[in-house]
C-alpha positions as semicolon CSV with decimal commas, in nm:
position;residue;x (nm);y (nm);z (nm)
1;M;2,037;0,832;-1,262
2;T;1,948;0,509;-1,444
3;F;1,577;0,388;-1,447
4;H;1,624;0,098;-1,181
5;N;1,821;0,374;-0,951
6;C;1,476;0,563;-1,016
7;L;1,272;0,340;-0,905
8;R;1,452;0,234;-0,564
9;K;1,419;0,597;-0,514
10;L;1,041;0,625;-0,535
11;A;1,024;0,288;-0,355
12;A;1,222;0,402;-0,024
13;I;0,986;0,743;-0,030
14;A;0,648;0,634;-0,069
15;F;0,540;0,259;0,053
16;I;0,149;0,272;-0,163
17;A;0,450;0,355;-0,409
18;G;0,483;0,598;-0,592
19;S;0,586;0,858;-0,808
20;T;0,895;1,033;-1,005
21;C;1,277;1,095;-0,985
22;Q;1,215;1,479;-0,864
23;V;1,120;1,355;-0,481
24;K;1,145;1,693;-0,226
25;A;1,368;1,693;0,057
26;Q;1,186;1,529;0,406
27;D;1,204;1,843;0,562
28;A;1,033;2,032;0,284
29;K;0,728;2,175;0,403
30;T;0,419;1,935;0,329
31;P;0,072;2,062;0,172
32;Y;-0,077;1,798;0,381
33;P;0,062;1,861;0,787
34;N;-0,318;1,744;0,964
35;M;-0,556;1,481;0,862
36;A;-0,868;1,683;0,674
37;H;-1,203;1,567;0,776
38;L;-1,288;1,246;0,765
39;E;-1,579;1,290;0,497
40;Q;-1,249;1,348;0,232
41;Y;-1,094;0,996;0,297
42;L;-1,457;0,799;0,274
43;I;-1,607;0,707;-0,061
44;Q;-1,991;0,787;-0,050
45;D;-2,050;0,532;-0,335
46;R;-2,034;0,196;-0,187
47;N;-2,021;0,029;-0,503
48;A;-1,817;0,244;-0,624
49;E;-1,510;0,161;-0,374
50;I;-1,616;-0,240;-0,413
51;A;-1,546;-0,162;-0,777
52;L;-1,233;0,067;-0,729
53;A;-1,146;-0,208;-0,476
54;Q;-1,166;-0,519;-0,739
55;S;-0,968;-0,338;-0,956
56;A;-0,624;-0,418;-0,788
57;A;-0,608;-0,771;-0,928
58;P;-0,718;-0,955;-1,262
59;E;-1,083;-1,010;-1,225
60;S;-0,989;-1,397;-1,248
61;I;-0,897;-1,326;-0,901
62;S;-1,074;-1,051;-0,754
63;R;-1,415;-1,162;-0,882
64;D;-1,437;-1,450;-0,594
65;A;-1,205;-1,207;-0,330
66;E;-1,365;-1,033;0,008
67;V;-1,383;-0,696;-0,012
68;L;-1,362;-0,402;0,268
69;V;-1,482;-0,136;0,272
70;L;-1,376;0,228;0,475
71;G;-1,653;0,317;0,668
72;R;-1,634;0,603;0,974
73;G;-1,543;0,285;1,193
74;G;-1,304;0,164;1,005
75;Y;-1,290;-0,127;0,718
76;E;-1,592;-0,351;0,714
77;T;-1,668;-0,653;0,500
78;A;-1,888;-0,563;0,183
79;V;-1,855;-0,842;-0,008
80;K;-1,809;-1,241;0,120
81;G;-1,503;-1,376;-0,090
82;K;-1,429;-1,731;-0,139
83;N;-1,058;-1,764;-0,279
84;G;-0,859;-1,652;0,016
85;F;-0,838;-1,297;-0,155
86;V;-0,956;-0,976;0,026
87;C;-0,884;-0,644;-0,181
88;I;-0,935;-0,326;-0,044
89;V;-0,892;0,014;-0,115
90;E;-0,556;0,177;0,111
91;R;-0,563;0,580;0,243
92;S;-0,273;0,761;0,255
93;W;-0,167;0,640;0,640
94;A;-0,074;0,335;0,424
95;A;0,293;0,556;0,375
96;P;0,582;0,575;0,562
97;S;0,522;0,873;0,838
98;N;0,824;1,118;0,624
99;D;0,601;1,057;0,337
100;S;0,452;1,418;0,195
101;D;0,118;1,262;0,107
102;F;0,068;1,082;0,430
103;W;-0,270;1,270;0,523
104;N;-0,353;1,366;0,151
105;P;-0,710;1,233;0,159
106;K;-0,755;1,187;-0,228
107;L;-0,510;0,879;-0,217
108;R;-0,660;0,604;-0,319
109;G;-0,482;0,272;-0,353
110;P;-0,634;-0,037;-0,398
111;I;-0,437;-0,392;-0,307
112;C;-0,554;-0,682;-0,371
113;H;-0,376;-0,972;-0,059
114;N;-0,351;-1,293;-0,106
115;A;-0,445;-1,537;0,166
116;A;-0,072;-1,543;0,344
117;A;-0,109;-1,124;0,372
118;A;-0,445;-1,116;0,448
119;R;-0,379;-1,292;0,772
120;S;0,005;-1,138;0,828
121;Y;0,024;-0,795;0,653
122;L;-0,360;-0,670;0,620
123;P;-0,431;-0,664;1,008
124;R;-0,121;-0,409;1,041
125;F;-0,320;-0,175;0,824
126;I;-0,663;-0,225;0,934
127;K;-0,480;-0,184;1,289
128;K;-0,301;0,153;1,174
129;T;-0,693;0,239;1,060
130;E;-0,836;0,174;1,399
131;L;-0,571;0,377;1,525
132;I;-0,590;0,713;1,280
133;L;-0,981;0,699;1,331
134;A;-0,966;0,709;1,695
135;G;-0,764;1,001;1,665
136;R;-0,384;0,883;1,708
137;S;-0,146;1,110;1,581
138;K;0,099;1,036;1,292
139;A;0,369;0,967;1,570
140;E;0,146;0,764;1,817
141;M;0,015;0,578;1,548
142;F;0,351;0,450;1,417
143;S;0,459;0,362;1,826
144;A;0,200;0,158;1,858
145;I;0,193;-0,039;1,579
146;A;0,553;-0,108;1,643
147;S;0,478;-0,214;1,975
148;A;0,185;-0,429;1,877
149;V;0,483;-0,601;1,630
150;E;0,713;-0,649;1,899
151;K;0,492;-0,774;2,139
152;K;0,348;-1,013;1,911
153;E;0,002;-0,867;1,923
154;L;-0,002;-0,812;1,552
155;P;0,112;-1,128;1,304
156;D;0,461;-1,200;1,172
157;M;0,462;-1,183;0,796
158;E;0,379;-1,529;0,681
159;A;0,612;-1,670;0,410
160;G;0,425;-1,616;0,043
161;A;0,248;-1,303;0,169
162;M;0,219;-1,088;-0,154
163;C;-0,033;-0,826;-0,331
164;Y;-0,170;-0,694;-0,632
165;M;-0,145;-0,322;-0,686
166;L;-0,258;-0,347;-1,076
167;S;-0,538;-0,043;-1,060
168;K;-0,527;0,206;-1,331
169;Q;-0,769;0,386;-1,114
170;G;-0,603;0,426;-0,819
171;Y;-0,402;0,750;-0,781
172;L;-0,085;0,724;-0,541
173;S;0,062;1,015;-0,504
174;D;0,047;1,359;-0,608
175;R;0,393;1,328;-0,716
176;G;0,294;1,015;-0,986
177;G;-0,062;0,964;-0,998
178;H;-0,139;0,624;-1,082
179;W;0,193;0,540;-1,118
180;L;0,290;0,170;-1,239
181;P;0,094;-0,159;-1,198
182;H;0,293;-0,380;-0,926
183;L;0,327;-0,668;-0,713
184;M;0,433;-0,671;-0,395
185;F;0,602;-0,931;-0,189
186;F;0,616;-0,895;0,266
187;S;0,889;-1,074;0,433
188;P;1,067;-1,072;0,764
189;P;1,369;-0,821;0,767
190;V;1,605;-0,985;0,511
191;D;1,915;-0,843;0,283
192;P;1,739;-0,734;-0,008
193;A;2,032;-0,888;-0,200
194;T;1,911;-1,228;-0,103
195;W;1,614;-1,154;-0,360
196;G;1,842;-0,983;-0,594
197;A;1,689;-0,667;-0,511
198;N;1,810;-0,305;-0,526
199;L;2,081;-0,455;-0,787
200;P;2,213;-0,302;-1,083
201;G;1,952;-0,414;-1,389
202;S;1,736;-0,594;-1,154
203;P;1,364;-0,495;-1,190
204;M;1,297;-0,570;-0,801
205;I;1,278;-0,322;-0,579
206;A;1,304;-0,337;-0,207
207;F;1,286;-0,136;0,150
208;P;1,179;-0,180;0,497
209;G;0,837;-0,144;0,617
210;S;0,903;0,179;0,843
211;G;0,997;0,001;1,152
212;E;0,771;-0,275;1,136
213;N;1,028;-0,563;1,170
214;L;0,943;-0,655;0,776
215;T;1,075;-0,622;0,419
216;V;0,858;-0,533;0,126
217;F;0,974;-0,602;-0,231
218;L;0,814;-0,449;-0,513
219;V;0,797;-0,574;-0,879
220;P;0,653;-0,333;-1,145
221;V;0,451;-0,526;-1,446
222;R;0,403;-0,403;-1,805
223;Q;-0,013;-0,387;-1,798
224;W;-0,275;-0,305;-1,579
225;S;-0,559;-0,583;-1,383
226;D;-0,800;-0,504;-1,716
227;G;-0,536;-0,645;-1,979
228;T;-0,380;-0,317;-2,136
229;P;-0,054;-0,202;-2,148
230;A;0,053;0,046;-1,897
231;P;0,298;0,335;-2,026
232;E;0,658;0,375;-2,056
233;H;0,827;0,510;-1,767
């Protein structure tokens, strides 16, 4: 399997990107069949969660970004921002429904959204979190999100919506750990080929957003947010 085909397969498996080319079949037994106790998803040290969220992007961006942290009632503002970016640490329910890590309480996905993504993509994850914390099942959550998108209760993707995922401290899956630092771009549904994605030799990966009426583009990069080089994969 070529390097680029490997990356394409990874992206199709995990929205928060992640792993190796040795992917288990979708019907394989998952080690995380149900949601764990809420305590396992929380980060007890608020300052540690702020720092982890900020590690998603270079300091020149994250130092002026708004930061949200996860509490028992959902995400709440911990740091006021002034540059339009919003940084958070995603939990495992950011993944597609068929991902074996969907309920993995170890997952921590630092992500920093630009203003367009903060207005149009972030509300979807915030809503997912509210539904999960309210006790909705995985299937109920995805159904509710799809319905809200269809009814325009959640916004369509704005032009230019993107995010940074450059943290070397993140943990994106049991299969790949930190995986690679990468940028993500969000678009209304579109043929990936119009972006040159998923083509031989192209570094850009594209996959649909789990029934959410969008296409996600992912571009691995060569350094972490602190400027150190990423490992070869």
